[in-house]
One Martini backbone bead per residue (centre of mass of N, CA, C, O) as a GRO file, in nm:
protein
   96
    1THR     BB    1   2.244   1.202   0.286
    2ASP     BB    2   2.551   1.217   0.160
    3ALA     BB    3   2.570   1.522   0.120
    4PHE     BB    4   2.488   1.605   0.405
    5GLN     BB    5   2.708   1.451   0.554
    6GLU     BB    6   2.952   1.590   0.416
    7LEU     BB    7   2.890   1.875   0.503
    8PHE     BB    8   2.923   1.816   0.811
    9LYS     BB    9   3.215   1.698   0.802
   10THR     BB   10   3.341   1.966   0.636
   11ARG     BB   11   3.280   2.175   0.830
   12ARG     BB   12   3.385   2.518   0.920
   13THR     BB   13   3.522   2.752   1.109
   14ILE     BB   14   3.520   3.109   1.054
   15ASN     BB   15   3.754   3.386   1.147
   16GLU     BB   16   3.792   3.516   0.857
   17PHE     BB   17   3.684   3.816   0.760
   18GLU     BB   18   3.543   4.023   0.572
   19PRO     BB   19   3.535   4.378   0.573
   20THR     BB   20   3.287   4.332   0.390
   21LEU     BB   21   2.979   4.313   0.261
   22PRO     BB   22   2.774   4.195   0.062
   23SER     BB   23   2.517   4.313  -0.136
   24ASP     BB   24   2.339   4.029  -0.041
   25TRP     BB   25   2.322   3.994   0.270
   26GLU     BB   26   2.022   3.990   0.342
   27ASP     BB   27   1.945   3.736   0.180
   28LYS     BB   28   2.148   3.547   0.334
   29LEU     BB   29   2.026   3.592   0.615
   30GLN     BB   30   1.742   3.503   0.561
   31LYS     BB   31   1.822   3.210   0.473
   32ALA     BB   32   1.966   3.133   0.742
   33ILE     BB   33   1.717   3.172   0.917
   34SER     BB   34   1.528   2.981   0.770
   35THR     BB   35   1.715   2.735   0.820
   36ALA     BB   36   1.742   2.743   1.140
   37ILE     BB   37   1.440   2.673   1.217
   38TYR     BB   38   1.513   2.348   1.155
   39ALA     BB   39   1.645   2.298   1.399
   40PRO     BB   40   1.677   2.139   1.666
   41ASN     BB   41   1.442   2.113   1.949
   42HIS     BB   42   1.309   2.138   2.252
   43LYS     BB   43   1.022   1.976   2.239
   44ARG     BB   44   0.911   2.174   2.014
   45THR     BB   45   0.936   2.490   2.123
   46GLU     BB   46   1.082   2.699   1.944
   47PRO     BB   47   1.330   2.909   2.074
   48TRP     BB   48   1.371   3.098   1.848
   49ARG     BB   49   1.570   3.405   1.834
   50PHE     BB   50   1.603   3.710   1.644
   51HIS     BB   51   1.859   3.983   1.624
   52LEU     BB   52   1.908   4.300   1.504
   53LEU     BB   53   2.186   4.500   1.536
   54GLY     BB   54   2.318   4.775   1.610
   55SER     BB   55   2.609   4.945   1.639
   56GLU     BB   56   2.607   4.981   1.948
   57SER     BB   57   2.545   4.678   2.020
   58ILE     BB   58   2.790   4.558   1.880
   59GLN     BB   59   3.001   4.706   2.047
   60ARG     BB   60   2.910   4.584   2.325
   61VAL     BB   61   2.945   4.288   2.250
   62CYS     BB   62   3.247   4.298   2.175
   63GLU     BB   63   3.344   4.405   2.453
   64LEU     BB   64   3.234   4.173   2.621
   65ASN     BB   65   3.395   3.950   2.488
   66ALA     BB   66   3.669   4.059   2.543
   67GLN     BB   67   3.642   4.050   2.847
   68ILE     BB   68   3.587   3.748   2.883
   69VAL     BB   69   3.851   3.652   2.742
   70SER     BB   70   4.057   3.808   2.922
   71GLU     BB   71   3.976   3.659   3.188
   72LYS     BB   72   4.073   3.374   3.067
   73LYS     BB   73   4.352   3.468   2.870
   74GLY     BB   74   4.409   3.762   2.892
   75GLU     BB   75   4.462   4.099   2.815
   76GLU     BB   76   4.628   4.074   2.538
   77ILE     BB   77   4.365   3.949   2.372
   78LYS     BB   78   4.146   4.176   2.374
   79THR     BB   79   4.209   4.334   2.119
   80VAL     BB   80   4.205   4.107   1.910
   81VAL     BB   81   3.905   4.024   1.959
   82ASN     BB   82   3.770   4.295   1.912
   83HIS     BB   83   3.872   4.333   1.622
   84ALA     BB   84   3.752   4.070   1.499
   85TRP     BB   85   3.453   4.133   1.560
   86MET     BB   86   3.436   4.415   1.425
   87VAL     BB   87   3.507   4.313   1.137
   88GLY     BB   88   3.276   4.093   1.128
   89SER     BB   89   3.055   4.356   1.199
   90ASP     BB   90   3.049   4.527   0.910
   91MET     BB   91   2.785   4.704   0.897
   92PRO     BB   92   2.614   4.907   0.736
   93LYS     BB   93   2.493   5.198   0.773
   94GLY     BB   94   2.139   5.174   0.767
   95SER     BB   95   2.082   4.833   0.747
   96TRP     BB   96   1.870   4.802   1.016
   0.00000   0.00000   0.00000
């Protein structure tokens, strides 16, 4: 439909995250996952797997991402990237 086409044409990646999650984040996450399973997949193999990470795993993923980015773009960007990812992953403790 036209509305669906307009949605895809105007969607943008957002890199400025709110410092805290909304109170209904779990419902929004569940809705996003439920929607994501309808994405096209290779030969209908449905390869989708989702994992909710705990705080230690989130920290390790953020640090690994910062390391990869710094190897490609320079050490000075490492702190900025790590901070941006950690702010974006500010899940309340005990919520997973």
